[in-house]
C-alpha positions in Angstrom: 9.6 23.4 -2.0 12.4 22.9 -4.6 11.8 23.0 -8.3 13.5 19.6 -8.4 11.0 18.2 -6.0 8.0 19.8 -8.1 9.5 18.6 -11.4 9.8 15.1 -10.3 6.1 15.1 -8.7 5.0 16.5 -12.1 6.7 13.6 -14.0 5.1 10.9 -11.8 1.8 12.3 -11.9 1.9 12.6 -16.0 3.2 9.0 -16.0 0.2 7.8 -13.9 -2.3 9.9 -16.2 -0.8 8.6 -19.7 0.3 5.0 -18.4 3.9 5.7 -19.8 6.7 4.8 -17.5 9.6 7.3 -16.7 13.3 6.4 -16.1 14.2 5.6 -12.4 14.7 8.9 -10.3 17.7 7.3 -8.6 19.3 6.6 -11.9 19.2 10.3 -12.9 19.9 12.1 -9.6 22.3 10.3 -7.0 21.8 13.3 -4.8 18.0 12.2 -3.9 17.5 11.1 -0.4 14.6 9.3 1.2 13.4 12.6 2.7 13.3 14.0 -0.8 11.4 11.0 -1.9 8.7 11.7 0.8 8.6 15.5 0.0 7.8 14.5 -3.8 5.0 12.3 -2.7 3.7 15.0 -0.2 4.0 17.3 -3.1 1.7 15.0 -5.3 -0.7 14.6 -2.4 -1.1 18.4 -2.4 -1.9 18.5 -6.2 -4.3 15.6 -5.9 -6.2 17.2 -3.0 -6.3 20.5 -5.2 -8.0 18.4 -7.8 -10.7 17.2 -5.7 -9.4 13.9 -4.4 -9.6 12.9 -0.6 -7.3 10.7 1.3 -9.2 7.5 2.7 -6.1 6.0 4.1 -2.6 5.1 4.2 -0.3 2.0 3.0 2.8 0.6 4.5 5.0 -1.3 1.9 7.8 -3.4 2.1 7.0 -4.9 5.5 7.8 -8.3 4.4 11.3 -9.9 4.1 10.2 -11.2 0.7 9.5 -7.7 -0.7 12.5 -6.0 1.1 14.8 -8.6 -0.5 13.2 -8.2 -3.9 13.9 -4.4 -3.8 17.2 -4.7 -1.7 15.8 -2.4 1.0 15.8 -2.6 4.8 13.0 -0.5 5.8 9.3 -0.3 5.0 7.8 2.6 2.9 4.5 4.2 2.7 1.9 5.8 0.3 -1.5 7.5 0.5 -4.7 5.9 -0.5 -7.1 8.1 -2.3 -11.0 8.0 -3.0 -10.7 6.9 -6.5 -8.2 3.9 -5.6 -11.2 2.1 -3.5 -13.0 -0.5 -5.0 -15.7 -3.1 -3.6 -15.4 -6.8 -3.5 -15.4 -8.6 -6.9 -14.6 -5.4 -8.7 -13.4 -5.5 -12.2 -10.0 -3.4 -13.3 -9.0 -2.5 -16.7 -5.3 -3.7 -16.9 -4.6 -1.0 -19.4 -5.4 1.6 -17.0 -2.0 0.9 -15.2 1.5 0.3 -16.5 2.5 -3.1 -14.8 0.1 -4.2 -12.2 0.9 -6.6 -9.3 -1.4 -7.7 -6.5 -0.6 -8.3 -2.7 -2.9 -9.6 -0.1 -3.1 -7.5 3.2 -5.2 -7.4 6.4 -6.7 -3.8 6.1 -7.1 -1.9 9.6 -9.9 0.6 10.1 -9.3 3.0 13.0 -11.7 4.1 15.6 -9.5 7.0 16.6 -6.6 9.0 15.6 -3.0 7.7 16.0 -0.5 10.3 16.5 3.2 9.6 16.6 5.9 9.6 17.7 5.5 6.9 20.5 2.7 4.7 19.1 3.1 1.2 20.0 1.5 -2.1 19.0 -0.9 -2.0 21.7 -2.1 1.5 20.9 -2.9 0.1 17.4 -4.8 -2.7 18.7 -6.9 -0.3 21.1 -7.4 2.0 18.2 -8.7 -0.5 15.7 -12.3 -0.6 14.9 -12.3 -3.6 12.8 -10.1 -5.3 10.1 -11.2 -6.2 6.6 -9.6 -8.5 3.9 -8.0 -6.5 1.1 -6.2 -6.9 -2.1 -3.9 -4.1 -2.8 -3.1 -3.5 -6.6 0.4 -1.9 -7.0 1.8 -0.4 -10.0 4.9 1.4 -10.8 5.2 4.6 -12.7 8.8 3.8 -13.0 9.5 1.8 -16.2 9.8 -2.1 -15.6 9.7 -1.9 -11.8 13.4 -0.7 -11.9 13.1 0.7 -8.3 14.9 1.4 -5.3 13.4 2.5 -2.1 13.7 6.3 -3.1 11.8 5.6 -6.3 8.9 3.8 -4.9 8.5 6.2 -1.8 8.4 9.1 -4.4 5.9 7.1 -6.5 3.4 6.9 -3.6 4.6 3.6 -2.5 3.7 2.1 -5.8 0.1 2.0 -5.0 -2.8 1.9 -7.5 -5.9 0.4 -6.2 -7.3 -1.3 -3.1 -10.3 -3.8 -3.3 -11.9 -4.1 0.1 -13.8 -7.2 1.1 -17.5 -7.3 2.9 -16.6 -8.7 6.0 -15.6 -6.5 9.0 -14.2 -8.4 12.0 -13.3 -6.9 15.4 -9.9 -7.9 17.0 -11.2 -9.6 20.1 -11.5 -13.1 18.5 -8.3 -13.0 16.4 -4.5 -13.6 16.5 -3.6 -11.6 13.6 0.0 -12.9 13.8 -1.1 -16.4 13.0 -3.9 -15.6 10.8 -3.5 -17.4 7.6 -3.9 -16.1 4.1 -4.2 -18.1 0.7 -4.0 -16.4 -2.4 -5.4 -17.7 -5.6 -4.9 -16.9 -9.2 -7.8 -18.2 -11.5 -8.6 -20.7 -8.6 -5.2 -22.1 -8.6 -3.3 -21.6 -5.1 -0.3 -19.6 -5.7 1.0 -18.1 -2.3 0.4 -18.4 1.4 1.3 -16.3 4.3 0.3 -15.3 7.8 0.0 -11.9 9.6 3.5 -12.3 11.0 4.9 -11.6 7.6 4.1 -7.8 8.2 7.0 -6.9 10.6 6.1 -9.8 12.8 2.5 -8.5 13.4 0.4 -6.1 11.1 -0.1 -3.8 14.2 3.7 -3.3 14.3 3.6 -2.1 10.8 0.7 0.4 11.6 2.7 1.8 14.7 5.7 2.2 12.3 3.8 4.1 9.9 2.1 6.4 12.7 5.8 7.2 14.1 7.2 7.7 10.7 4.5 10.0 9.7 4.9 12.3 12.7 8.2 13.6 11.2 6.3 15.1 8.4 3.3 16.5 10.5 0.9 13.7 9.5 -1.4 11.6 11.5 -3.4 8.5 11.0 -6.9 9.4 11.3 -10.2 8.0 12.7 -12.0 5.9 9.9 -8.8 5.9 7.7 -8.2 2.3 6.1 -4.4 1.5 6.9 -2.8 -1.4 4.8 -0.1 -2.8 6.8 1.9 -4.7 4.0 1.6 -7.7 2.1 1.5 -11.3 3.6 3.5 -12.8 0.6 5.3 -11.6 -2.5 3.8 -9.5 -5.1 1.9 -11.4 -7.8 2.0 -10.2 -11.6 -1.4 -10.0 -13.2 -2.9 -9.7 -16.7 -6.1 -9.4 -18.4 -8.3 -12.3 -17.8 -7.0 -13.0 -14.3 -9.2 -13.4 -11.3 -7.5 -13.1 -8.0 -8.9 -14.3 -4.5 -7.3 -13.8 -1.1 -8.9 -15.9 1.6 -7.9 -14.9 5.1 -10.1 -17.5 7.1 -12.0 -16.0 9.8 -11.4 -12.5 8.4 -13.0 -13.3 5.1 -12.1 -13.3 1.4 -12.1 -10.6 -1.3 -11.9 -11.0 -5.0 -10.9 -8.8 -8.0 -11.0 -9.6 -11.8 -8.7 -8.0 -14.4 -10.1 -7.3 -17.8 
């Protein structure tokens, strides 16, 4: 592991701890590659595990055209979900525990078996899904003012911060996730809608992409892990006092309050 990668990992972890943003890595180091960025993230995983955290799942980001356009990228990214990021339905989150939070509504997959790349298909994902759950992912950037490119967000654990999980668990037999609609409300006002197709055409395609991408790093998607396949609409900025609800129809709804 190069000193450069270790140093960037230290910077990002310190930014997360202190809620003080850092300058974009890509502005400072034009030699950084996407592979370097994943190695920075994996160095952070190693340190978090050493500190007693456990990985409860993974997230895919930038699967929607809206988010890819926003960051001017043409491929998804991913991050790790830790036990201290998981919150129950109707949880309250302190805004000052993050730098500049935003929320995304996603259909979370819980796996009934491991998914090992490199040839995982959409069908494999459907067969390996125990159930789906309504989720709100709270994203945050340890890079100041969200001035990020793909390399910055990958290094920064996919800009993930928290995941709020709804109570309802639904098996896939009765669902068409592609057309499953989502309505996102901020303080009871409808601010975004979307459907499962926003995540690479079908959320299961995003999970398959992740399993295959991770194979190159010797990582698998594990049984009982929560996999977030990407947002069904653009990210929404939140501040203290906001209540967010995502309603996924037959999959159920999930709510979070910011204080």
